C-alpha positions in Angstrom: 6.8 -50.7 -8.8 5.6 -51.0 -5.2 1.9 -51.8 -4.6 -0.2 -51.5 -1.5 -1.4 -54.3 0.7 -2.9 -56.1 -2.3 0.5 -57.4 -3.4 1.6 -58.8 -0.1 2.2 -62.5 0.1 -1.0 -64.4 0.7 -1.6 -67.6 2.6 -3.0 -69.4 -0.3 -1.7 -71.5 -3.2 2.0 -72.3 -3.1 3.1 -68.8 -2.1 2.5 -69.5 1.6 5.2 -72.2 1.5 7.8 -69.6 0.8 7.1 -67.8 4.1 7.3 -71.0 6.0 10.6 -72.0 4.5 12.5 -69.3 6.4 16.2 -69.0 5.7 18.5 -67.9 3.0 18.2 -71.6 1.9 19.4 -74.9 3.2 21.0 -78.1 2.0 18.6 -80.9 1.0 18.0 -83.4 3.8 16.0 -86.6 4.0 14.0 -88.0 6.9 14.7 -91.3 8.4 11.2 -92.5 7.7 10.2 -93.0 4.1 7.1 -90.9 3.2 5.7 -94.0 1.4 5.1 -95.6 4.8 2.5 -92.8 5.4 0.6 -93.1 2.2 -3.0 -94.1 2.7 -6.5 -93.2 1.5 -6.8 -90.3 4.0 -3.5 -88.8 3.0 -4.3 -89.2 -0.7 -7.5 -87.4 0.0 -5.6 -84.6 1.7 -3.2 -84.2 -1.1 -6.0 -84.1 -3.7 -7.8 -81.4 -1.6 -4.6 -79.3 -1.4 -4.1 -79.4 -5.2 -7.8 -78.7 -5.9 -7.7 -75.5 -3.8 -4.0 -74.4 -4.0 -3.4 -74.6 -7.7 -6.2 -72.2 -8.8 -5.3 -69.8 -6.0 -1.6 -69.8 -6.9 -2.2 -69.4 -10.6 -4.7 -66.6 -10.1 -2.4 -64.5 -8.0 0.5 -65.2 -10.3 -1.5 -64.2 -13.3 -2.3 -60.8 -11.9 1.3 -60.4 -10.8 2.6 -61.2 -14.2 0.2 -58.8 -15.9 1.3 -56.0 -13.6 5.0 -56.8 -14.2 4.5 -56.7 -18.0 2.7 -53.4 -17.6 5.8 -51.9 -16.0 8.2 -53.5 -18.5 6.0 -52.3 -21.4 5.9 -48.7 -20.2 9.6 -48.6 -19.3 10.4 -49.6 -22.8 7.9 -47.1 -24.3 9.3 -44.3 -22.2 12.9 -45.1 -22.8 14.5 -41.9 -24.3 16.3 -42.1 -27.6 15.1 -45.6 -28.5 14.0 -44.9 -32.1 13.2 -48.6 -32.9 10.6 -48.6 -30.1 9.1 -45.4 -31.5 8.8 -47.0 -34.9 7.3 -50.1 -33.5 4.7 -48.1 -31.5 3.6 -46.1 -34.5 3.6 -49.0 -36.9 1.8 -51.4 -34.6 -1.1 -49.7 -32.7 -2.0 -53.2 -31.5 0.7 -52.8 -28.8 -1.3 -50.0 -27.3 -4.5 -52.1 -27.4 -2.5 -54.9 -25.8 -1.5 -52.5 -23.0 -5.0 -51.3 -22.5 -6.8 -54.7 -22.4 -4.2 -57.1 -20.9 -1.7 -55.3 -18.8 -2.6 -54.0 -15.3 -1.5 -50.8 -13.8 -0.8 -50.7 -10.0 -4.2 -49.4 -9.3 -5.9 -52.0 -11.4 -3.7 -54.8 -10.1 -4.6 -53.8 -6.5 -8.3 -54.0 -7.4 -7.8 -57.4 -8.9 -5.9 -58.6 -5.8 -8.7 -57.4 -3.6 -11.1 -59.5 -5.6 -8.9 -62.5 -5.2 -8.5 -61.9 -1.5 -12.2 -61.8 -1.0 -12.7 -64.9 -3.1 -9.9 -67.2 -1.9 -9.4 -66.1 1.7 -12.6 -67.9 3.0 -11.7 -71.0 0.9 -8.2 -71.2 2.2 -9.3 -70.5 5.8 -11.8 -73.3 5.7 -9.2 -75.7 4.4 -6.6 -74.7 7.0 -9.1 -75.3 9.8 -10.1 -78.6 8.4 -6.7 -79.9 7.3 -4.9 -78.6 10.4 -1.3 -79.8 11.0 1.3 -78.5 8.7 -1.0 -75.8 7.3 -1.7 -74.5 10.8 2.1 -74.1 11.2 2.2 -71.9 8.1 -0.6 -69.8 9.3 1.1 -69.4 12.7 4.2 -68.0 11.1 2.3 -65.7 8.8 0.2 -64.4 11.7 3.4 -62.8 13.1 4.0 -60.6 10.1 1.3 -58.0 9.4 3.4 -56.8 6.5 3.4 -60.1 4.8 -0.3 -60.9 4.7 -3.3 -59.0 3.4 -5.9 -58.1 6.0 -8.4 -60.7 4.8 -6.0 -63.5 5.5 -4.4 -61.9 8.6 -7.8 -61.8 10.4 -8.0 -65.6 10.7 -4.3 -66.4 10.6 -3.9 -64.7 14.0 -6.6 -67.0 15.5 -4.4 -70.0 15.0 -1.7 -68.7 17.4 -3.5 -70.3 20.3 -6.7 -71.7 18.8 -5.2 -74.4 16.5 -7.8 -77.2 16.4 -7.0 -80.9 16.8 -9.2 -83.8 16.0 -9.7 -85.4 19.4 -13.1 -86.9 20.4 -14.5 -86.5 23.9 -12.5 -88.7 26.2 -9.9 -89.6 23.6 -7.1 -87.4 25.1 -7.5 -89.1 28.5 -7.4 -92.5 26.9 -4.2 -91.7 25.1 -2.6 -90.3 28.3 -3.6 -93.4 30.3 -2.5 -95.8 27.6 0.9 -94.1 27.6 1.3 -94.9 31.3 0.1 -98.5 31.1 2.6 -101.0 32.3 4.6 -98.4 34.3 4.5 -97.6 38.0 2.4 -94.5 37.0 -0.4 -96.6 35.5 -3.1 -95.3 37.8 -1.4 -92.0 38.6 -4.1 -89.7 37.0 -6.7 -88.9 39.7 -8.4 -85.8 38.2 -8.7 -84.8 34.5 -10.2 -81.7 32.9 -11.9 -82.8 29.6 -11.9 -79.3 28.2 -8.4 -78.5 26.9 -6.7 -75.4 28.3 -4.7 -75.0 25.1 -4.5 -76.5 21.6 -1.7 -76.8 19.1 -1.1 -77.9 15.6 -0.4 -81.5 16.6 -2.2 -82.0 19.9 -4.1 -80.5 22.9 -3.1 -79.6 26.4 -5.3 -80.7 29.4 -5.0 -80.0 33.1 -4.9 -83.0 35.5 -3.9 -83.9 39.0 -1.8 -86.9 40.0 -2.4 -89.0 43.0 -0.5 -87.8 46.0 0.0 -84.3 44.6 -1.8 -81.2 45.7 -1.0 -79.1 42.6 -2.3 -79.7 39.2 0.0 -80.4 36.2 -0.6 -80.3 32.4 -0.5 -83.0 29.8 0.2 -82.4 26.1 -1.5 -85.2 24.1 -0.7 -85.9 20.5 -3.6 -86.5 18.2 -3.7 -89.9 16.5 -2.4 -90.1 12.9 -1.2 -86.5 13.1 2.4 -87.4 12.3 1.3 -89.3 9.2 -0.8 -86.3 8.0 2.0 -83.9 8.7 4.6 -85.8 6.8 2.3 -86.2 3.9 1.4 -82.5 3.8 5.1 -81.5 3.8 5.9 -83.8 1.0 2.9 -82.4 -0.9 4.1 -78.9 -0.5 7.7 -79.8 -1.5 6.3 -81.4 -4.7 4.3 -78.3 -5.4 7.4 -76.2 -5.0 9.5 -78.4 -7.2 7.1 -77.6 -10.0 6.6 -73.8 -9.4 9.3 -72.5 -7.1 12.2 -75.0 -6.9 14.6 -72.6 -5.2 12.5 -72.9 -2.1 12.7 -76.7 -1.8 16.0 -76.9 0.2 15.0 -74.5 3.0 11.6 -76.2 3.4 13.4 -79.5 3.8 15.5 -78.0 6.6 12.4 -76.7 8.3 10.8 -80.1 7.7 13.7 -81.8 9.4 13.2 -79.8 12.5 9.4 -79.9 12.5 9.5 -83.7 12.6 11.3 -83.7 15.9 8.0 -82.5 17.5 6.3 -85.9 17.1 8.2 -87.6 20.0 7.3 -85.9 23.2 10.1 -87.8 25.0 12.5 -85.6 23.0 10.7 -82.4 23.9 10.7 -83.4 27.6 14.5 -83.7 27.5 14.6 -80.4 25.6 12.5 -78.7 28.3 14.7 -80.0 31.1 17.9 -78.9 29.3 16.6 -75.5 28.4 15.3 -74.9 31.9 18.8 -75.6 33.2 20.5 -73.4 30.6 18.0 -70.5 30.7 15.8 -70.3 33.8 18.4 -71.5 36.3 20.9 -68.9 35.0 20.7 -65.1 34.6 17.1 -65.2 33.2 15.4 -66.6 36.3 13.7 -63.3 37.1 12.5 -62.8 33.5 11.3 -66.2 32.2 10.0 -69.5 33.4 10.2 -72.9 31.6 7.9 -75.7 32.8 9.6 -78.7 34.6 8.8 -81.9 32.7 8.0 -85.1 34.4 10.4 -86.9 32.2 9.8 -90.4 33.7 6.1 -90.2 32.9 6.5 -88.9 29.3 6.0 -91.1 26.2 6.0 -90.5 22.5 2.4 -89.3 22.6 2.0 -87.7 26.0 4.1 -85.0 27.7 3.5 -84.4 31.5 4.9 -81.2 32.8 4.5 -78.5 35.4 1.6 -76.0 34.9 2.6 -72.4 34.4 0.1 -69.8 35.4 -0.5 -67.2 32.8 -2.3 -66.2 29.6 -1.1 -66.3 26.0 0.9 -63.2 25.0 -1.6 -62.0 22.4 -4.6 -62.3 24.8 -2.7 -60.6 27.6 -1.8 -57.7 25.3 -5.4 -57.4 24.1 -6.8 -57.5 27.6 -4.4 -54.8 28.8 -5.4 -52.6 25.8 -9.1 -53.2 26.5 -8.6 -52.1 30.2 -6.7 -49.0 29.0 -9.4 -48.0 26.5 -12.2 -48.7 28.9 -10.5 -46.5 31.5 -10.1 -43.7 29.0 -13.7 -44.1 27.7 -12.6 -45.0 24.1 -13.6 -47.6 21.6 -12.3 -51.1 22.1 -12.0 -52.2 18.5 -8.7 -53.6 17.3 -7.5 -50.5 15.5 -8.5 -48.2 18.4 -6.6 -50.4 20.8 -3.4 -50.1 18.8 -3.6 -46.5 17.8 -4.8 -45.1 21.1 -2.2 -47.0 23.2 0.6 -46.2 20.7 -0.5 -42.5 20.6 0.0 -42.3 24.4 3.4 -44.0 24.2 4.5 -41.8 21.3 3.7 -38.8 23.3 5.8 -40.1 26.1 8.6 -41.0 23.7 8.3 -37.7 21.9 8.2 -39.7 18.7 5.7 -38.7 16.0 5.9 -42.0 14.1 6.5 -45.7 15.0 9.1 -46.5 17.6 12.6 -46.9 16.4 13.8 -49.5 18.9 12.7 -51.8 21.7 14.5 -49.8 24.4 12.6 -46.6 23.5 9.3 -48.4 23.6 10.1 -50.0 27.0 11.0 -46.6 28.5 7.9 -45.0 27.1 5.7 -47.7 28.4 7.2 -47.6 31.8 6.7 -43.9 32.0 3.1 -44.2 30.7 2.3 -46.9 33.2 3.8 -44.8 36.0 1.5 -41.9 35.0 -1.5 -44.3 34.9 -0.7 -45.6 38.4 -0.2 -42.1 39.7 -3.6 -41.0 38.3 -5.2 -44.1 39.8 -3.7 -43.5 43.3 -3.9 -39.7 43.4 -7.2 -39.0 41.6 -9.3 -42.1 40.8 -9.0 -43.8 44.2 -9.6 -40.6 46.3 -12.7 -39.8 44.2 -14.0 -43.4 44.6 -13.4 -43.3 48.4 -15.1 -39.9 48.7 -18.1 -41.1 46.7 -18.4 -44.2 48.9 -18.4 -42.0 52.0 -21.1 -39.7 50.5 -24.9 -40.0 50.5 -24.7 -40.8 46.8 -23.6 -44.3 47.7 -27.1 -45.0 49.2 -28.8 -43.9 46.0 -26.5 -45.4 43.3 -24.7 -48.2 45.2 -21.1 -48.7 46.2 -18.2 -48.1 43.8 -15.9 -51.2 43.7 -12.2 -50.9 43.5 -10.8 -51.6 40.0 -7.2 -52.4 39.0 -5.2 -49.7 37.3 -5.4 -49.9 33.5 -1.7 -50.3 32.8 -0.3 -51.6 29.5 1.7 -54.7 28.9 5.3 -53.4 28.3 5.9 -54.8 24.9 9.3 -53.3 24.8 10.3 -55.4 27.8 8.7 -58.5 26.3 10.6 -58.1 23.1 13.8 -57.3 24.9 13.5 -60.4 26.9 12.7 -62.6 23.9 15.6 -61.1 22.0 18.0 -61.6 24.9 16.8 -65.2 25.7 17.1 -66.3 22.1 20.5 -64.6 21.7 21.7 -66.4 24.8 20.4 -69.7 23.4 22.1 -69.2 20.1 25.4 -67.7 20.9 26.2 -69.1 24.4 24.3 -72.4 24.5 24.2 -73.5 20.9 20.7 -74.8 21.6 17.6 -72.7 20.8 13.9 -72.8 20.2 13.2 -72.6 16.5 9.6 -71.7 16.8 9.1 -68.6 19.1 5.7 -67.6 17.9 3.3 -65.7 20.3 1.2 -68.8 20.9 4.2 -70.4 22.7 4.6 -67.5 25.1 2.6 -66.8 28.3 2.3 -63.6 30.3 2.6 -64.6 34.0 1.0 -62.6 36.8 4.4 -61.8 38.3 5.5 -60.2 35.0 7.7 -63.1 33.8 7.3 -64.8 30.4 6.4 -68.5 30.3 8.2 -70.3 27.5 6.2 -73.5 27.2 7.1 -75.2 23.9 10.5 -76.6 23.0 9.4 -79.2 20.4 11.5 -77.5 17.8 14.8 -77.3 19.6 17.7 -76.8 17.3 21.4 -77.4 18.0 24.3 -75.8 16.2 28.1 -76.3 16.8 30.6 -73.7 17.9 31.8 -73.1 14.4 28.3 -72.1 13.3 27.8 -69.9 16.4 31.1 -68.1 15.7 30.3 -67.6 12.0 26.9 -66.2 12.9 28.4 -63.9 15.4 30.6 -62.5 12.7 27.6 -62.2 10.4 25.8 -60.1 13.0 28.7 -57.6 13.2 29.1 -57.6 9.4 25.4 -56.9 8.9 25.5 -54.2 11.6 28.5 -52.5 9.8 26.8 -53.1 6.4 30.0 -54.8 5.2 28.7 -56.4 2.0 31.9 -58.2 1.1 32.2 -59.8 4.5 28.5 -60.9 4.6 28.9 -62.6 1.2 32.2 -64.2 2.4 30.5 -65.7 5.4 27.5 -67.0 3.4 29.7 -68.6 0.8 32.7 -69.9 2.8 32.7 -73.5 3.7 32.5 -74.5 7.4 34.1 -73.8 9.8 34.7 -70.3 8.4 31.2 -69.8 7.0 27.9 -71.5 6.1 28.8 -73.1 2.8 26.3 -71.3 0.6 26.9 -71.4 -3.2 25.3 -69.3 -5.9 25.7 -69.3 -9.7 27.1 -65.8 -10.2 28.5 -65.0 -6.7 26.9 -61.6 -6.7 27.9 -59.8 -3.5 25.0 -57.4 -3.5 22.4 -60.1 -3.8 24.0 -62.2 -1.1 24.1 -59.2 1.2 20.4 -58.3 0.6 19.2 -61.9 1.2 21.3 -62.3 4.4 20.1 -58.9 5.7 16.4 -59.7 4.9 16.4 -63.0 6.7 18.7 -62.2 9.6 18.5 -58.5 10.4 15.8 -56.2 8.8 13.4 -55.9 5.9 13.5 -52.1 5.2 12.8 -50.7 1.8 16.5 -50.2 1.0 16.9 -54.0 1.2 13.6 -55.1 -0.3 13.6 -52.4 -3.0 9.9 -51.8 -2.3 9.0 -55.3 -3.4 6.8 -57.7 -1.4 8.2 -60.9 0.0 7.3 -63.0 -3.1 8.7 -60.5 -5.6 11.8 -59.9 -3.6 12.7 -63.6 -3.4 11.9 -64.0 -7.1 14.1 -61.0 -8.0 17.0 -62.2 -5.9 16.8 -65.6 -7.5 16.7 -64.1 -10.9 19.8 -62.0 -10.2 21.9 -64.9 -8.7 20.3 -68.4 -8.6 21.1 -70.4 -5.5 22.9 -73.7 -5.9 23.7 -74.8 -2.3 22.4 -73.2 0.8 23.7 -72.7 4.4 21.7 -75.2 6.3 22.7 -74.1 9.8 21.6 -70.6 9.1 18.0 -71.5 8.2 16.5 -72.0 11.6 18.4 -69.0 13.2 17.0 -66.9 10.3 13.5 -68.2 11.1 13.9 -67.1 14.7 15.0 -63.6 13.5 12.0 -63.3 11.2 9.5 -64.5 13.9 10.9 -62.1 16.5 10.8 -59.2 14.1 7.2 -60.2 13.3 6.2 -59.8 16.9 7.7 -56.3 16.9 6.1 -55.4 13.6 2.7 -56.5 14.9 3.0 -53.9 17.6 4.6 -51.1 15.5 8.1 -51.8 16.6 10.7 -52.1 13.8 13.5 -54.3 15.1 17.0 -54.5 13.8 18.2 -57.8 15.1 21.9 -57.2 14.5 21.8 -54.3 16.9 19.8 -56.3 19.5 22.2 -59.2 19.3 25.4 -57.1 19.0 26.6 -57.6 22.6 26.0 -61.3 22.5 27.9 -61.7 19.2 30.8 -59.7 20.6 30.9 -61.7 23.8 31.2 -64.9 21.9 33.9 -63.5 19.5 36.0 -62.2 22.4 36.2 -65.8 23.6 36.6 -67.6 20.3 38.2 -65.1 17.8 39.4 -62.0 19.7 41.4 -60.8 16.6 38.4 -60.7 14.3 38.7 -57.4 12.5 35.2 -56.0 13.0 35.4 -56.8 16.7 38.8 -55.0 16.8 37.2 -52.1 14.9 34.4 -51.7 17.4 36.9 -51.9 20.3 39.0 -49.2 18.7 36.0 -46.9 18.2 35.0 -47.4 21.9 38.5 -46.4 23.0 38.3 -43.2 21.0 35.1 -42.3 22.8 
């Protein structure tokens, strides 16, 4: 029953909300501020616009999906051996055949219909996302990390929002907000120089470079756009209401995501988060791999965040530029597909792997070897030829040949390894982690380190949740279905407190694996995201959901998305195994799966 790209989840209608609400599910939460305080004409207009565009898109895609599902059910029934009643019905009522021909859709026909819908709705949804911004940009940022979730028509523009998210700030408005935030403090006239053109944009604000009086180095200021919090809250409430009508099982996890998103609107909280995470991460064993900006906490306000400037380029841009240099050096086309396939072909040769890479370590080793060969060719062949040319008479005719940097590739294996290790350290050792590690929040620094620049969605979990999640990692790794289900269903401190109607072990295992470890065909059963979630809900409806698992699951999905975008299929349980074991050795050394692994190691 598996279809091609046409049946992937689209960023349009209500289905995009599902992808944003990452997690197995979560308990319902309420915000401190009533949404009624944010109701005004502008928000009413936004809500109307959402429904005007989202409802037709959602119903159109669902209509095609249902016709295709009925096609499979009809033919399964018709082809069921030994069902004499069905044979009689088919011969007595030829209308059933006509019904199949004119209403039901085969996979091929359904794909064709989906393509029509993509072509029609993608430009409409794109326009609305760029105009509405805020919460909808957040959805697109998540979806942009998963090439396997989104059709190409949507993915093309979703990727743009990773570091091109627009904010509605007029010329001079950002400076005015920053200066207003300092008024009445000892820093009232501290801004000496201000760059009007932002160096970065986000879903709720813009980042500008400035220099403070008495300082030689520039710093950066993240400025929150006016009324963005009101719009964001309104849009989340609109989406939740939409889901209550069409997909109520997704309301609780979206509320948990909402609860963490709303922490972003006070930059004083983010400043404290940055300072805490810098101490926990950069000042520890990751100082040579990552850098977190130092906030100027005493200058920060709800709407302005002053912090150290980190030199570097966004991850996606840095990868693209390295591929372009590589292809230019090899004389090949520089289009997007060529960049990926040519570079990966080289790495596959080095890894002696005919298909996609199996793990991060293999990719890292292959890239290091490929880059070593590129540098060797540059030093032993390209440079001697250039120098010989410059010493020859040809230089007088055609001009001097300038030295060019070697066309090495960004080591995505090392990037992913660092991201996996840093977030595992945050989750298992610190109990405080970044809940939004999308590529737009990561910089590639000239010295090879990663700049982690956004901690607006910092999540905190207690030791019980950390211990339960460490057990879940080992249970997923060992494919222990009974233990996975026990951890999901058990009340804290032993588990996450999930509750389902039928307590079906297989369904609990597949959902936990999908959100926290991998999304391979043996788990998804060949279904796309929307169909998979629907099918799991049909088999065993969720009643209560494990709230503290939701944001960790979101991190797992986002990190896997980064890997998938570059043809690396990650298994998070394997990547986080050593971190989970280290925690369990300190907090529950007698845990049976930990003892099992230790016994297996002793045998070796």
